[in-house]
C-alpha positions as CSV (number, residue, x, y, z in Angstrom):
1,M,-0.1,0.3,0.4
2,R,1.1,3.7,-0.7
3,I,1.8,6.1,2.0
4,A,-2.2,7.8,1.5
5,E,-3.5,4.1,1.9
6,L,-1.7,3.7,5.3
7,S,-2.7,6.7,6.3
8,R,-6.7,5.8,5.6
9,H,-6.1,2.3,6.9
10,T,-4.6,3.6,10.5
11,G,-6.1,7.4,10.6
12,V,-2.7,8.9,11.1
13,P,-2.1,11.6,9.0
14,V,0.4,11.6,6.2
15,P,2.7,14.1,7.5
16,T,2.9,12.4,11.1
17,I,3.9,9.8,9.4
18,K,6.4,11.0,7.8
19,Y,7.4,12.5,10.8
20,Y,7.6,9.0,12.7
21,L,9.8,7.6,9.4
22,R,12.1,10.5,10.0
23,E,12.6,9.8,13.9
24,G,13.0,6.3,13.2
25,L,9.4,5.0,15.0
26,L,8.6,3.4,11.8
27,P,10.6,1.6,9.3
28,A,10.9,2.7,5.9
29,G,8.8,1.6,3.0
30,E,10.1,-0.5,0.1
31,L,11.3,2.1,-2.3
32,T,9.1,1.4,-5.9
33,S,10.5,4.6,-7.3
34,P,12.7,7.2,-6.1
35,N,9.8,9.1,-4.4
36,Q,7.4,6.3,-3.9
37,A,7.5,3.6,-1.2
38,R,5.2,0.5,-0.6
39,Y,3.8,-0.2,2.9
40,D,2.3,-3.5,4.5
41,D,0.7,-4.6,7.8
42,R,3.8,-4.6,9.8
43,H,3.6,-1.1,9.1
44,V,-0.1,-0.9,10.1
45,Q,1.0,-2.8,13.4
46,R,3.9,-0.5,14.3
47,L,2.0,2.5,13.8
48,R,-0.7,1.4,16.4
49,L,1.6,0.4,18.4
50,V,3.3,4.0,18.2
51,R,0.2,5.4,18.8
52,V,-1.1,3.7,21.7
53,L,2.9,4.5,23.2
54,L,2.5,8.1,22.5
55,D,-1.3,8.8,23.1
56,I,-2.0,6.4,26.3
57,G,1.3,5.6,27.4
58,R,2.5,9.4,26.9
59,L,5.9,8.3,26.5
60,P,8.4,10.9,25.0
61,I,9.8,10.3,21.4
62,A,13.1,9.3,22.6
63,T,12.1,6.3,25.0
64,I,9.4,4.6,22.1
65,R,12.4,4.8,20.0
66,Q,14.7,2.7,21.9
67,L,12.1,0.7,23.1
68,L,11.3,-0.3,19.5
69,A,14.9,-0.7,18.7
70,A,15.1,-3.2,21.6
71,L,11.9,-4.8,20.3
72,D,13.5,-5.1,16.2
73,E,16.4,-7.0,17.7
74,P,16.8,-11.0,16.8
75,D,15.8,-12.0,20.1
76,P,14.5,-9.0,22.2
77,D,14.2,-9.2,26.0
78,V,9.8,-8.6,26.3
79,H,10.1,-8.5,29.9
80,K,12.7,-5.7,30.1
81,V,10.9,-3.6,27.3
82,L,7.4,-4.1,28.8
83,G,9.7,-3.2,32.2
84,H,10.3,0.4,30.5
85,A,7.2,0.9,29.2
86,L,4.9,0.8,31.7
87,P,4.2,3.5,34.1
88,S,4.4,3.5,37.8
89,A,4.6,7.4,39.0
90,V,2.8,8.8,41.6
91,A,1.0,12.3,41.1
92,N,2.1,15.1,43.7
93,K,5.1,13.2,45.1
94,D,6.8,16.2,45.9
95,S,4.7,17.0,48.7
96,I,5.4,14.1,50.5
97,D,7.9,13.7,53.3
98,P,11.3,12.2,52.3
99,D,12.0,10.9,55.5
100,A,8.3,9.0,55.5
101,V,9.3,7.8,52.1
102,R,12.4,6.4,53.1
103,R,11.0,4.2,56.2
104,E,8.1,3.0,53.6
105,R,10.6,2.1,51.1
106,Q,12.0,-0.4,53.8
107,R,8.6,-1.5,54.1
108,I,8.2,-2.2,50.5
109,D,11.3,-3.9,50.4
110,E,10.3,-6.0,52.9
111,L,6.8,-6.9,51.5
112,V,8.9,-7.9,48.3
113,Q,11.4,-10.2,50.0
114,K,8.8,-11.9,52.1
115,R,6.4,-12.5,49.2
116,G,9.4,-13.7,46.8
117,W,8.5,-11.5,44.0
118,L,11.1,-11.4,41.2
119,V,11.1,-7.1,41.3
120,G,14.5,-5.5,40.7
121,P,16.0,-3.5,43.3
122,E,15.5,-0.7,41.1
123,A,12.5,-1.0,39.9
124,P,10.6,2.4,39.6
125,A,7.6,0.7,41.4
126,R,8.9,0.1,44.4
127,Q,9.8,3.8,45.0
128,A,6.2,4.4,43.6
129,A,4.6,2.1,46.1
130,A,6.6,3.6,49.2
131,E,5.6,7.2,48.1
132,V,2.0,5.9,48.2
133,L,2.4,4.7,51.6
134,A,4.2,7.8,52.7
135,A,1.4,9.6,51.7
136,F,-1.0,7.4,53.9
137,E,0.9,8.0,56.9
138,Q,1.0,12.0,56.2
139,V,-2.8,12.0,56.7
140,G,-2.7,9.8,59.7
141,A,-4.2,6.6,58.1
142,D,-2.4,3.5,58.9
143,V,-2.7,0.9,55.9
144,S,-0.9,-2.3,57.7
145,M,-3.8,-4.3,57.0
146,L,-4.6,-3.2,53.5
147,L,-1.2,-3.4,52.3
148,G,-0.8,-7.6,52.9
149,Q,-4.6,-7.3,51.3
150,Y,-3.8,-5.8,48.3
151,A,-0.8,-7.3,47.7
152,D,-2.7,-10.9,47.8
153,A,-5.4,-9.3,45.4
154,V,-2.7,-7.7,42.8
155,E,-0.7,-11.4,42.5
156,T,-4.3,-12.5,41.2
157,I,-4.5,-9.2,38.9
158,A,-0.9,-9.7,37.5
159,V,-1.7,-13.2,36.5
160,Y,-4.7,-12.3,34.6
161,D,-2.9,-9.2,33.0
162,L,0.1,-11.4,31.8
163,Q,-2.7,-13.9,30.3
164,F,-4.1,-10.6,28.4
165,V,-0.3,-10.2,27.0
166,G,0.8,-13.6,26.1
167,R,-2.2,-14.0,23.7
168,A,-0.9,-11.3,21.9
169,G,1.8,-13.7,20.6
170,T,4.6,-11.3,19.5
171,P,6.9,-8.8,21.2
172,E,5.2,-5.9,19.4
173,G,1.4,-7.0,19.9
174,M,2.6,-8.1,23.6
175,L,3.8,-4.5,24.2
176,H,0.9,-3.3,22.9
177,A,-1.3,-5.1,25.1
178,A,0.5,-4.4,28.4
179,V,0.3,-0.8,27.5
180,V,-3.1,-0.6,26.7
181,G,-3.9,-3.2,29.5
182,S,-1.9,-1.4,32.3
183,I,-3.1,1.9,31.8
184,L,-6.9,1.2,30.8
185,G,-6.9,-1.7,32.7
186,D,-6.1,0.6,35.9
187,S,-9.2,3.0,34.8
188,L,-11.3,-0.3,34.6
189,L,-10.2,-1.3,38.1
190,A,-10.9,1.8,39.4
191,A,-14.4,1.6,38.2
192,L,-14.9,-1.5,38.8
193,R,-13.9,-0.8,42.6
194,R,-16.4,2.2,42.8
195,M,-19.2,-0.2,41.8
196,A,-18.2,-2.8,44.3
197,E,-17.5,-0.3,47.2
198,E,-21.0,1.0,46.8
199,H,-22.5,-2.6,46.9
200,E,-20.6,-3.6,50.1
201,S,-22.0,-0.1,51.5
202,A,-25.1,-0.9,50.5
203,K,-25.1,-4.1,52.3
204,K,-23.1,-2.4,55.2
205,F,-24.9,0.2,56.0
206,G,-28.4,0.1,53.9
207,I,-30.1,1.9,51.4
208,R,-32.2,5.0,52.2
209,G,-34.3,6.8,49.9
210,D,-33.7,6.9,46.3
211,D,-29.6,6.0,46.4
212,C,-30.1,2.7,44.4
């Protein structure tokens, strides 16, 4: 297909496709003349992945270029690529007491060791979890019980997440599924959590008037 057809197929404007080509985010097409190239399904899949990484993952161009280069290696380390692509940041962390973060980081490290989780010592999610716990501490909330219960729940969720990712088959497809599943999955989990909390609240405290 020509670049105009590739644009129609993916919904990505031609100037944007040309920009991705210049930035090395999209492999060059097969030249059919000095000014024309042919593209195929691989370009369609790569374009969709780039859009997911940009629009949903909010990753910088330079990071995406590195991820795609790693994916294009003969034997890509999918585990490492996924780790660099998935977000684990916490909003407003600058307002959290650094001493509290250090204390909670130790608690997170102990949790990882106790559960035998294969999580790298420099994994951003360790620090992100410590910052969340420190924020809880800062508002006077003891989450000791919740921490263990949430850990139980996310172990099950992680199994389902990786089943979803694994169905994609190819490294590129798995990266696409991981970013979509992680970010949109977080939103889905939050919405389902709110519904379940409303249900439990209604059972515990009862429903009054037209609340339900």
